[in-house]
A tleap script that builds the chain and sets N, CA, C and O, in Angstrom:
source leaprc.protein.ff14SB
mol = sequence {
  NMET LEU HIE GLU LEU GLY ARG LEU LEU GLU
  GLU ASN ILE LEU SER PHE ASP ALA ALA LYS
  GLU MET GLY GLU ASP MET SER LEU ALA LEU
  ALA SER GLN ARG ASN SER GLY GLU ILE SER
  ASN ASP ALA PHE LEU GLU ALA GLY VAL ILE
  GLN GLY GLY ILE SER VAL LEU ALA ASN MET
  VAL ALA THR GLY VAL ASP HIE SER GLU ILE
  LEU VAL HIE PHE ASN GLN VAL ARG ASP ARG
  ALA ALA ILE ILE CYS ARG ASN TYR PRO GLU
  LEU THR VAL ILE LEU CGLY
}
set mol.1.N position { 94.135 87.524 24.096 }
set mol.1.CA position { 93.181 86.808 24.914 }
set mol.1.C position { 92.650 87.472 26.170 }
set mol.1.O position { 91.505 87.340 26.601 }
set mol.2.N position { 93.634 88.210 26.713 }
set mol.2.CA position { 93.114 88.967 27.950 }
set mol.2.C position { 91.978 89.991 27.551 }
set mol.2.O position { 91.040 90.232 28.312 }
set mol.3.N position { 92.114 90.543 26.380 }
set mol.3.CA position { 91.123 91.489 25.871 }
set mol.3.C position { 89.801 90.920 25.832 }
set mol.3.O position { 88.825 91.516 26.288 }
set mol.4.N position { 89.742 89.750 25.283 }
set mol.4.CA position { 88.413 89.025 25.108 }
set mol.4.C position { 87.940 88.625 26.555 }
set mol.4.O position { 86.754 88.756 26.858 }
set mol.5.N position { 88.842 88.152 27.426 }
set mol.5.CA position { 88.462 87.690 28.704 }
set mol.5.C position { 87.854 88.947 29.393 }
set mol.5.O position { 86.771 88.852 29.969 }
set mol.6.N position { 88.502 90.066 29.344 }
set mol.6.CA position { 88.035 91.311 29.934 }
set mol.6.C position { 86.571 91.664 29.484 }
set mol.6.O position { 85.694 92.004 30.278 }
set mol.7.N position { 86.399 91.548 28.120 }
set mol.7.CA position { 85.220 91.933 27.623 }
set mol.7.C position { 83.996 90.872 28.065 }
set mol.7.O position { 82.871 91.326 28.274 }
set mol.8.N position { 84.220 89.690 28.173 }
set mol.8.CA position { 83.240 88.809 28.802 }
set mol.8.C position { 82.948 89.106 30.214 }
set mol.8.O position { 81.805 89.010 30.663 }
set mol.9.N position { 84.106 89.516 31.022 }
set mol.9.CA position { 83.823 89.894 32.404 }
set mol.9.C position { 83.010 91.105 32.510 }
set mol.9.O position { 82.105 91.201 33.338 }
set mol.10.N position { 83.352 92.130 31.597 }
set mol.10.CA position { 82.534 93.429 31.749 }
set mol.10.C position { 81.092 93.150 31.446 }
set mol.10.O position { 80.202 93.749 32.049 }
set mol.11.N position { 80.847 92.269 30.538 }
set mol.11.CA position { 79.398 91.940 30.195 }
set mol.11.C position { 78.833 90.955 31.255 }
set mol.11.O position { 77.632 90.684 31.232 }
set mol.12.N position { 79.669 90.404 32.195 }
set mol.12.CA position { 79.202 89.537 33.148 }
set mol.12.C position { 78.666 88.226 32.499 }
set mol.12.O position { 77.635 87.696 32.914 }
set mol.13.N position { 79.392 87.721 31.471 }
set mol.13.CA position { 78.890 86.539 30.801 }
set mol.13.C position { 79.999 85.454 30.735 }
set mol.13.O position { 79.819 84.437 30.065 }
set mol.14.N position { 81.096 85.659 31.401 }
set mol.14.CA position { 82.241 84.694 31.285 }
set mol.14.C position { 81.737 83.483 32.011 }
set mol.14.O position { 81.213 83.529 33.124 }
set mol.15.N position { 81.931 82.394 31.303 }
set mol.15.CA position { 81.632 81.014 31.974 }
set mol.15.C position { 82.944 80.277 32.327 }
set mol.15.O position { 84.016 80.640 31.844 }
set mol.16.N position { 82.845 79.307 33.119 }
set mol.16.CA position { 83.936 78.532 33.511 }
set mol.16.C position { 84.558 77.871 32.155 }
set mol.16.O position { 85.777 77.787 32.001 }
set mol.17.N position { 83.709 77.453 31.277 }
set mol.17.CA position { 84.156 76.662 30.083 }
set mol.17.C position { 85.002 77.674 29.266 }
set mol.17.O position { 86.120 77.345 28.869 }
set mol.18.N position { 84.496 78.871 29.016 }
set mol.18.CA position { 85.149 79.876 28.241 }
set mol.18.C position { 86.408 80.290 28.894 }
set mol.18.O position { 87.369 80.523 28.160 }
set mol.19.N position { 86.529 80.408 30.122 }
set mol.19.CA position { 87.793 80.781 30.779 }
set mol.19.C position { 88.733 79.716 30.760 }
set mol.19.O position { 89.933 79.905 30.565 }
set mol.20.N position { 88.176 78.499 30.974 }
set mol.20.CA position { 89.185 77.399 30.962 }
set mol.20.C position { 89.739 77.008 29.427 }
set mol.20.O position { 90.870 76.551 29.255 }
set mol.21.N position { 88.939 77.211 28.509 }
set mol.21.CA position { 89.378 77.129 27.136 }
set mol.21.C position { 90.367 78.245 26.770 }
set mol.21.O position { 91.329 78.004 26.040 }
set mol.22.N position { 90.141 79.416 27.256 }
set mol.22.CA position { 91.126 80.481 26.978 }
set mol.22.C position { 92.446 80.107 27.631 }
set mol.22.O position { 93.487 80.252 26.989 }
set mol.23.N position { 92.460 79.689 28.725 }
set mol.23.CA position { 93.674 79.246 29.476 }
set mol.23.C position { 94.420 78.147 28.780 }
set mol.23.O position { 95.648 78.197 28.718 }
set mol.24.N position { 93.727 77.136 28.240 }
set mol.24.CA position { 94.325 76.131 27.457 }
set mol.24.C position { 94.799 76.554 26.120 }
set mol.24.O position { 95.793 76.036 25.610 }
set mol.25.N position { 94.069 77.540 25.507 }
set mol.25.CA position { 94.532 77.905 24.207 }
set mol.25.C position { 95.887 78.714 24.380 }
set mol.25.O position { 96.841 78.532 23.623 }
set mol.26.N position { 95.902 79.616 25.426 }
set mol.26.CA position { 97.149 80.282 25.813 }
set mol.26.C position { 98.262 79.403 26.029 }
set mol.26.O position { 99.376 79.684 25.589 }
set mol.27.N position { 98.010 78.254 26.742 }
set mol.27.CA position { 99.099 77.329 26.987 }
set mol.27.C position { 99.579 76.654 25.764 }
set mol.27.O position { 100.793 76.525 25.607 }
set mol.28.N position { 98.756 76.216 24.893 }
set mol.28.CA position { 99.196 75.637 23.633 }
set mol.28.C position { 99.843 76.843 22.765 }
set mol.28.O position { 100.914 76.574 22.220 }
set mol.29.N position { 99.381 77.977 22.601 }
set mol.29.CA position { 100.142 78.972 21.969 }
set mol.29.C position { 101.518 79.312 22.345 }
set mol.29.O position { 102.423 79.530 21.540 }
set mol.30.N position { 101.620 79.342 23.687 }
set mol.30.CA position { 103.033 79.558 24.304 }
set mol.30.C position { 103.877 78.512 24.081 }
set mol.30.O position { 105.046 78.788 23.811 }
set mol.31.N position { 103.497 77.222 24.143 }
set mol.31.CA position { 104.263 76.021 23.989 }
set mol.31.C position { 104.761 76.031 22.583 }
set mol.31.O position { 105.940 75.807 22.311 }
set mol.32.N position { 103.834 76.297 21.682 }
set mol.32.CA position { 104.148 76.287 20.209 }
set mol.32.C position { 105.231 77.404 19.922 }
set mol.32.O position { 106.223 77.143 19.242 }
set mol.33.N position { 105.039 78.475 20.384 }
set mol.33.CA position { 105.928 79.573 20.127 }
set mol.33.C position { 107.305 79.271 20.789 }
set mol.33.O position { 108.357 79.593 20.236 }
set mol.34.N position { 107.261 78.666 21.944 }
set mol.34.CA position { 108.629 78.325 22.688 }
set mol.34.C position { 109.272 77.197 21.718 }
set mol.34.O position { 110.438 77.274 21.332 }
set mol.35.N position { 108.475 76.235 21.396 }
set mol.35.CA position { 109.111 75.160 20.476 }
set mol.35.C position { 109.633 75.547 19.210 }
set mol.35.O position { 110.601 74.975 18.710 }
set mol.36.N position { 109.016 76.522 18.653 }
set mol.36.CA position { 109.498 77.055 17.306 }
set mol.36.C position { 110.595 78.150 17.509 }
set mol.36.O position { 111.151 78.639 16.525 }
set mol.37.N position { 110.924 78.556 18.839 }
set mol.37.CA position { 111.990 79.449 18.978 }
set mol.37.C position { 111.501 81.022 18.763 }
set mol.37.O position { 112.291 81.964 18.718 }
set mol.38.N position { 110.184 81.130 18.650 }
set mol.38.CA position { 109.688 82.534 18.588 }
set mol.38.C position { 109.743 83.298 19.871 }
set mol.38.O position { 109.790 84.528 19.872 }
set mol.39.N position { 109.736 82.545 21.022 }
set mol.39.CA position { 109.901 83.259 22.243 }
set mol.39.C position { 110.842 82.345 22.971 }
set mol.39.O position { 110.972 81.160 22.665 }
set mol.40.N position { 111.533 82.968 24.001 }
set mol.40.CA position { 112.647 82.323 24.762 }
set mol.40.C position { 111.956 81.460 25.943 }
set mol.40.O position { 110.783 81.610 26.285 }
set mol.41.N position { 112.704 80.692 26.415 }
set mol.41.CA position { 112.053 79.921 27.728 }
set mol.41.C position { 111.729 80.858 28.787 }
set mol.41.O position { 110.685 80.704 29.420 }
set mol.42.N position { 112.643 81.962 29.081 }
set mol.42.CA position { 112.334 82.969 29.973 }
set mol.42.C position { 110.890 83.592 29.869 }
set mol.42.O position { 110.098 83.683 30.808 }
set mol.43.N position { 110.658 84.048 28.439 }
set mol.43.CA position { 109.326 84.534 28.121 }
set mol.43.C position { 108.316 83.608 28.408 }
set mol.43.O position { 107.279 83.981 28.956 }
set mol.44.N position { 108.534 82.280 28.053 }
set mol.44.CA position { 107.473 81.258 28.248 }
set mol.44.C position { 107.101 81.154 29.778 }
set mol.44.O position { 105.936 81.095 30.174 }
set mol.45.N position { 108.200 81.139 30.591 }
set mol.45.CA position { 107.930 80.961 32.013 }
set mol.45.C position { 107.159 82.136 32.558 }
set mol.45.O position { 106.223 81.978 33.342 }
set mol.46.N position { 107.531 83.226 32.168 }
set mol.46.CA position { 106.861 84.520 32.558 }
set mol.46.C position { 105.328 84.452 32.264 }
set mol.46.O position { 104.490 84.694 33.133 }
set mol.47.N position { 105.025 84.116 31.009 }
set mol.47.CA position { 103.650 84.075 30.556 }
set mol.47.C position { 102.936 82.919 31.194 }
set mol.47.O position { 101.706 82.880 31.248 }
set mol.48.N position { 103.691 82.001 31.666 }
set mol.48.CA position { 102.930 80.976 32.298 }
set mol.48.C position { 102.166 81.379 33.578 }
set mol.48.O position { 101.190 80.772 34.019 }
set mol.49.N position { 102.767 82.550 34.155 }
set mol.49.CA position { 102.024 83.121 35.387 }
set mol.49.C position { 100.627 83.644 34.980 }
set mol.49.O position { 99.664 83.564 35.743 }
set mol.50.N position { 100.555 84.218 33.666 }
set mol.50.CA position { 99.305 84.708 33.168 }
set mol.50.C position { 98.298 83.604 32.945 }
set mol.50.O position { 97.125 83.674 33.311 }
set mol.51.N position { 98.855 82.559 32.304 }
set mol.51.CA position { 98.052 81.419 32.121 }
set mol.51.C position { 97.543 80.831 33.349 }
set mol.51.O position { 96.366 80.484 33.438 }
set mol.52.N position { 98.361 80.705 34.285 }
set mol.52.CA position { 97.876 80.167 35.686 }
set mol.52.C position { 96.827 81.180 36.247 }
set mol.52.O position { 95.844 80.746 36.847 }
set mol.53.N position { 96.998 82.400 36.082 }
set mol.53.CA position { 95.975 83.449 36.616 }
set mol.53.C position { 94.603 83.129 35.990 }
set mol.53.O position { 93.556 83.181 36.636 }
set mol.54.N position { 94.676 82.816 34.767 }
set mol.54.CA position { 93.450 82.549 33.928 }
set mol.54.C position { 92.776 81.365 34.427 }
set mol.54.O position { 91.548 81.317 34.488 }
set mol.55.N position { 93.577 80.342 34.812 }
set mol.55.CA position { 93.007 79.132 35.409 }
set mol.55.C position { 92.368 79.427 36.725 }
set mol.55.O position { 91.290 78.909 37.017 }
set mol.56.N position { 92.977 80.220 37.509 }
set mol.56.CA position { 92.487 80.699 38.826 }
set mol.56.C position { 91.145 81.404 38.594 }
set mol.56.O position { 90.168 81.196 39.314 }
set mol.57.N position { 91.146 82.199 37.613 }
set mol.57.CA position { 89.850 82.984 37.247 }
set mol.57.C position { 88.711 81.986 36.860 }
set mol.57.O position { 87.569 82.123 37.298 }
set mol.58.N position { 89.074 80.983 36.025 }
set mol.58.CA position { 88.078 79.998 35.698 }
set mol.58.C position { 87.597 79.343 36.936 }
set mol.58.O position { 86.382 79.156 36.982 }
set mol.59.N position { 88.294 78.962 37.935 }
set mol.59.CA position { 88.019 78.283 39.058 }
set mol.59.C position { 87.114 79.124 39.914 }
set mol.59.O position { 86.165 78.612 40.507 }
set mol.60.N position { 87.414 80.506 39.994 }
set mol.60.CA position { 86.697 81.470 40.754 }
set mol.60.C position { 85.211 81.431 40.232 }
set mol.60.O position { 84.241 81.393 40.990 }
set mol.61.N position { 85.133 81.445 38.832 }
set mol.61.CA position { 83.826 81.481 38.238 }
set mol.61.C position { 83.076 80.169 38.635 }
set mol.61.O position { 81.915 80.179 39.045 }
set mol.62.N position { 83.758 79.145 38.497 }
set mol.62.CA position { 83.061 77.829 38.708 }
set mol.62.C position { 82.507 77.656 40.105 }
set mol.62.O position { 81.519 76.955 40.323 }
set mol.63.N position { 83.196 78.341 41.089 }
set mol.63.CA position { 82.754 78.214 42.469 }
set mol.63.C position { 81.850 79.293 42.958 }
set mol.63.O position { 81.457 79.354 44.123 }
set mol.64.N position { 81.504 80.230 41.926 }
set mol.64.CA position { 80.556 81.203 42.316 }
set mol.64.C position { 81.089 82.472 43.209 }
set mol.64.O position { 80.346 83.145 43.924 }
set mol.65.N position { 82.386 82.671 43.064 }
set mol.65.CA position { 82.955 83.807 43.636 }
set mol.65.C position { 82.290 85.071 43.182 }
set mol.65.O position { 81.898 85.185 42.021 }
set mol.66.N position { 82.143 86.100 44.143 }
set mol.66.CA position { 81.446 87.257 43.775 }
set mol.66.C position { 82.178 87.879 42.527 }
set mol.66.O position { 83.385 87.732 42.338 }
set mol.67.N position { 81.372 88.561 41.719 }
set mol.67.CA position { 81.875 89.067 40.422 }
set mol.67.C position { 82.868 90.123 40.707 }
set mol.67.O position { 83.853 90.277 39.984 }
set mol.68.N position { 82.615 90.901 41.814 }
set mol.68.CA position { 83.652 92.019 42.040 }
set mol.68.C position { 85.020 91.518 42.385 }
set mol.68.O position { 86.032 92.134 42.051 }
set mol.69.N position { 85.042 90.410 43.048 }
set mol.69.CA position { 86.290 89.765 43.486 }
set mol.69.C position { 86.945 89.194 42.109 }
set mol.69.O position { 88.161 89.289 41.941 }
set mol.70.N position { 86.182 88.654 41.221 }
set mol.70.CA position { 86.714 88.017 40.012 }
set mol.70.C position { 87.338 89.214 39.295 }
set mol.70.O position { 88.455 89.041 38.808 }
set mol.71.N position { 86.764 90.383 39.174 }
set mol.71.CA position { 87.342 91.609 38.489 }
set mol.71.C position { 88.625 92.049 39.163 }
set mol.71.O position { 89.599 92.433 38.515 }
set mol.72.N position { 88.597 91.985 40.396 }
set mol.72.CA position { 89.867 92.347 41.042 }
set mol.72.C position { 90.950 91.431 40.691 }
set mol.72.O position { 92.044 91.951 40.469 }
set mol.73.N position { 90.839 90.114 40.597 }
set mol.73.CA position { 91.736 89.147 40.267 }
set mol.73.C position { 92.214 89.359 38.771 }
set mol.73.O position { 93.406 89.292 38.474 }
set mol.74.N position { 91.189 89.626 37.823 }
set mol.74.CA position { 91.392 89.826 36.490 }
set mol.74.C position { 92.372 91.114 36.353 }
set mol.74.O position { 93.388 91.043 35.661 }
set mol.75.N position { 92.051 92.161 36.972 }
set mol.75.CA position { 92.843 93.326 36.911 }
set mol.75.C position { 94.345 93.191 37.312 }
set mol.75.O position { 95.276 93.769 36.751 }
set mol.76.N position { 94.433 92.357 38.346 }
set mol.76.CA position { 95.877 91.972 38.816 }
set mol.76.C position { 96.645 91.237 37.666 }
set mol.76.O position { 97.783 91.526 37.297 }
set mol.77.N position { 95.846 90.233 37.150 }
set mol.77.CA position { 96.492 89.402 35.936 }
set mol.77.C position { 96.794 90.344 34.811 }
set mol.77.O position { 97.886 90.261 34.249 }
set mol.78.N position { 95.884 91.256 34.432 }
set mol.78.CA position { 96.053 92.169 33.412 }
set mol.78.C position { 97.267 93.067 33.495 }
set mol.78.O position { 98.025 93.262 32.546 }
set mol.79.N position { 97.409 93.649 34.811 }
set mol.79.CA position { 98.444 94.515 35.113 }
set mol.79.C position { 99.813 93.749 35.011 }
set mol.79.O position { 100.836 94.259 34.555 }
set mol.80.N position { 99.708 92.406 35.511 }
set mol.80.CA position { 101.056 91.570 35.458 }
set mol.80.C position { 101.299 91.334 33.972 }
set mol.80.O position { 102.469 91.288 33.593 }
set mol.81.N position { 100.415 91.196 33.185 }
set mol.81.CA position { 100.605 90.870 31.806 }
set mol.81.C position { 101.207 92.120 31.138 }
set mol.81.O position { 102.148 91.964 30.360 }
set mol.82.N position { 100.741 93.309 31.383 }
set mol.82.CA position { 101.415 94.484 30.810 }
set mol.82.C position { 102.819 94.609 31.135 }
set mol.82.O position { 103.623 94.978 30.279 }
set mol.83.N position { 103.201 94.297 32.434 }
set mol.83.CA position { 104.639 94.362 32.813 }
set mol.83.C position { 105.380 93.325 32.070 }
set mol.83.O position { 106.463 93.654 31.586 }
set mol.84.N position { 104.918 92.025 31.900 }
set mol.84.CA position { 105.608 90.969 31.206 }
set mol.84.C position { 105.750 91.369 29.707 }
set mol.84.O position { 106.777 91.066 29.100 }
set mol.85.N position { 104.808 91.996 29.146 }
set mol.85.CA position { 104.802 92.386 27.679 }
set mol.85.C position { 105.811 93.522 27.515 }
set mol.85.O position { 106.423 93.592 26.449 }
set mol.86.N position { 106.040 94.438 28.503 }
set mol.86.CA position { 107.089 95.396 28.423 }
set mol.86.C position { 108.541 94.803 28.400 }
set mol.86.O position { 109.474 95.342 27.805 }
set mol.87.N position { 108.633 93.585 29.142 }
set mol.87.CA position { 109.915 92.929 29.099 }
set mol.87.C position { 110.108 92.009 27.987 }
set mol.87.O position { 111.222 91.742 27.536 }
set mol.88.N position { 108.955 91.500 27.522 }
set mol.88.CA position { 108.956 90.587 26.400 }
set mol.88.C position { 107.889 90.977 25.425 }
set mol.88.O position { 106.791 90.421 25.414 }
set mol.89.N position { 108.208 91.887 24.652 }
set mol.89.CA position { 107.212 92.350 23.528 }
set mol.89.C position { 106.643 91.196 22.586 }
set mol.89.O position { 105.515 91.251 22.096 }
set mol.90.N position { 107.384 90.325 22.416 }
set mol.90.CA position { 107.005 89.099 21.597 }
set mol.90.C position { 105.740 88.516 22.181 }
set mol.90.O position { 105.015 87.862 21.431 }
set mol.91.N position { 105.428 88.674 23.354 }
set mol.91.CA position { 104.263 88.036 23.989 }
set mol.91.C position { 103.005 88.793 23.905 }
set mol.91.O position { 101.951 88.309 24.319 }
set mol.92.N position { 103.079 89.943 23.393 }
set mol.92.CA position { 101.884 90.950 23.302 }
set mol.92.C position { 100.829 90.410 22.600 }
set mol.92.O position { 99.689 90.677 22.979 }
set mol.93.N position { 101.017 89.639 21.565 }
set mol.93.CA position { 99.930 89.014 20.696 }
set mol.93.C position { 99.216 87.958 21.446 }
set mol.93.O position { 97.986 87.908 21.419 }
set mol.94.N position { 99.937 87.101 22.122 }
set mol.94.CA position { 99.415 86.039 22.950 }
set mol.94.C position { 98.672 86.472 24.106 }
set mol.94.O position { 97.551 86.021 24.340 }
set mol.95.N position { 99.241 87.332 24.848 }
set mol.95.CA position { 98.705 87.826 26.091 }
set mol.95.C position { 97.696 88.867 25.973 }
set mol.95.O position { 96.834 89.037 26.835 }
set mol.96.N position { 97.794 89.576 24.899 }
set mol.96.CA position { 96.931 90.722 24.707 }
set mol.96.C position { 95.485 90.400 24.478 }
set mol.96.O position { 94.671 91.307 24.305 }
savepdb mol mol.pdb
quit
């Protein structure tokens, strides 16, 4: 999901609705995998930080924050996701 989000940001076409939908999709996917036992509760909680970061991104877009600031925030979220995926490789598909 972050790959697609990054692509939309690079093209400067990310909308609030698209970012919000990606955050919601990530939340549903994480809950489903936690409920099915595919990921641990710890992995779920760690990944929630990324989902929250996407929600912040959506709000930044909605309030008209400068694109360069949005990119800084996205890069921080992406870097944090990389660390989480190293600790919980099972999250790579959802967070990637």
